[in-house]
N, C-alpha and C positions, 0 to 999 in steps of 0.2 A: 524757763519758768518752772517753778514748782508746780505740783499738780494735785487737784482734789478729785481726779477722775475715778479713784477707787471708791469714793462715796457714791451712794445711789444718785441717779440723775434727778435734778430738780425740775426738769422740763417734761411736758409742757407746763407753762404757767397760764392759768385760766382766771378770767374775771367774769363773775356772774352777777348781774344786776347791781353793779357797783355805783354808788353815788358818794360824792364828797361835797359837803355843805359847810358854809361859814356864815354865821349870823342869819340862818334861815334861807340863804341864797345858794342854790345849787351851782357849783363851779365845774364839776365833772360828772358826767353820766355815761356809763358804759353798760349796755344791756348784756353783751357777751363779747369776749375777745380771748384769743389764744396766742401765746408766744410759743411757737414750735421750735423744737430742738434743731439746731443746724441751719436756721434761717437768719437772713439779714433783714430786719424789719425797720422801716423808716416811718416815722410819725410826722404827718404833714397837717397843715392848717394855718389860718391867718393868726396874727398876734392876738393873744388873749383867748385862744380857742381851748386851752386846757392841756396843751402838750406836756409842758414841764410838770404840772401837777400829776398827770398820768404816770410819768416816770417815777416821781416821788412816791406815789401810791404803790406802784409795782415793787419798788425797792424797799418799801417799808418805812420810809422817812416820815410819812403821815399815814394816818389810819382812815379807812373809809367810814363814812357816816352810815352806810348801809351796804349790803351785799357781801360777797366773799371774793378774796384774792387768794388763790391756792396754788401751791407748787405740786408737782407730780405726786400722785398717791397720797396727798395730804401731808407729806413729810415736812419737817421743820429743817430748813437748810442751814448748814454751817455758815458762819459769817463770811468765810472765804469763797463761798460758792457763787455769790453774785456781788457785783461792785458797780459803782456809779462814778462817772466823770462829769464835772459841771462845766457850764459855759465859760466861767472864769476859773482857771486852775487854782486849786487850793493847795499851796505848797508850804512846807515847813521852812523856817529860817535856818536852813542848813545847806550843805552842798548837794549837788545833784545826786551823788552816790549815797549820801546819808539819808536822803529822802527814800531811796529804795531800801537801804538797810533797815530803816524804821519799820516799813511795811513788812519786811521779811521777818524781823524780830517778833512782831506781833503775831505772825503765823507760826512762831516757834522754832525757826531755823537757828542753828548755832552760828557762832561768829564766822568761822571759816566758810561755811556753806553760804552765809549771807554775802560774803565778799565774792565768792565764785559766781553765785547766781546773778548778783547785781552787775558784775562785769560783763557776763554773757548778754544780759538784757540790754544794757547800755550800748554795747557794740552792735547788737542786732538792729537797733533802731536809730543808729547814727548819733548817739549821745556819748560815746566812749571818750572822746577828746574833751568833753565838758564835765567829766566826773567830779573834778575838784572845784568847779566853779559854783558860787552861791546860786541856788536855784532861782531866786527871785530877780536876778539880773539877766536871765535868759530872755531871748526874744519871745514874742507871744506864741509863735509856732513851736519853738523849742520847749517852752513851758507846758504846752498842751501835750506834746509827745511824751514828756516826762510824766505828766499826770496819767496818761493812758498806760505807759510802761509800768508805773507804780501800781495802778489798779489791777493789771493782769499778772503782776509778778508772782502772786501766790496761786495762779492757775484757776481763776473762777470759770464756771461753766457759762455764766450769763453776765453781760456787761451792758449797762445803760449809759448813754452818752447824750447830754443835753447841749445841742448846738456846738459841737466840738470845734468847728472851723469858723465860727462867727468872728468877723473882723480880720481874718487872716488873709494874706496875699495869696495869689494863685499857686505859687510854688509851695508855700507852707501847707495850703489846703491839700494839694496833691500828695505831699509826703504823708499826711495823716490818712488820707484815703488809702494809700498803698499799705500803710501800717494796719488799717482795719481789714483790708482784704487778706493780708498775710495772716493775721490773727484768726480770721474766719477759716482759712485753709487749715489752720492748726486744730480746728474744732470748736472755736469760741462762737457762741451765739450772741448776737448783739442787737440792741434796739436803740435807734438814734433819732433825735428830732433835728429837723433842718428846715430852712426856708428856701433852700436852693433846689429848684425842680430838676435842673440838669444833674446835680449830684445824686438826687433820689433816683433818677433814671439810670445812672451809672451803677449804683450800688445795691439798690433794694431788690430783695426777693418778694417781700410783702409790704403793703402799704396799709397804715391805719390813718384815716382822715378824720380830723376833728373840726367841728364848727360850733361856736357858741357853747363850748363846754360839753358837747355831745359827740360820741363816736358815731359818725354817720356811715362810714364805709370801712370794711376790712376785706382786702382782696389781694390776690397776686399782683405784683407791680405791672406786669405787661397788660393785664386786663384793666386795671385801674386807669392807666394812662391812655389806653385805646378806647375804652368804653366806660367812663365813670357812670355810676348808677344814680347819682343824685345831681340835681341842678346846682347845689352848692359846690360840689366837687368840680363840675364842668366850669362854673364861673371862676373857681380858684385856679384851675389850670389855664384859663384864658386871661388871667390877671384882672378879672372883673370883681373879685370878692376880696375885700380888705378887712372886714370885721364880721 
């Protein structure tokens, strides 16, 4: 991967009294939250709880109706310093390699550096043999691995992932989990939504729990799973909370 580590760190990311409203209806409310550097954060909650909107707010795809979302020291991050991967991969109508070349070109890499970097990334994440294949004919798991590889190709410090393993078989899910663990070991901080409690237990350092659009709990994962602080979280962990 290329790197933006020479730039000032954008973490922690903090949200202070953040609200997001549409048509007078509050869809997200966060009194206070912090995304800490070097942590793996998993966002949990039932359908419609506001998890995806939370990621979009943090990534800047939508603007809060109230409150502040600020990166470390109030700096304005470079576009390459944080990235987002969506539940349904958004890929160009090009080859696997060309999808990476495009991202690297936008980051300013020259032709030969793009080819070298994309080859290294594809080989690292088991996509080297698929380099010349059209990206949109890959399996669901392969497409998601490509989407993640493309997102991290320019070396972001922070990655947001919205249900990256939704609908995938156990083998594809495990490959993506291993990919995320390896990227974290390289220094990537990431925030991921999931409905899979077992996956959250395996991966998370921190948990953010949403219900009915509100952030109800923010805690280390071991404490959240052992002693949830709210009745809503206890009900969710016991599969008694569905909305």
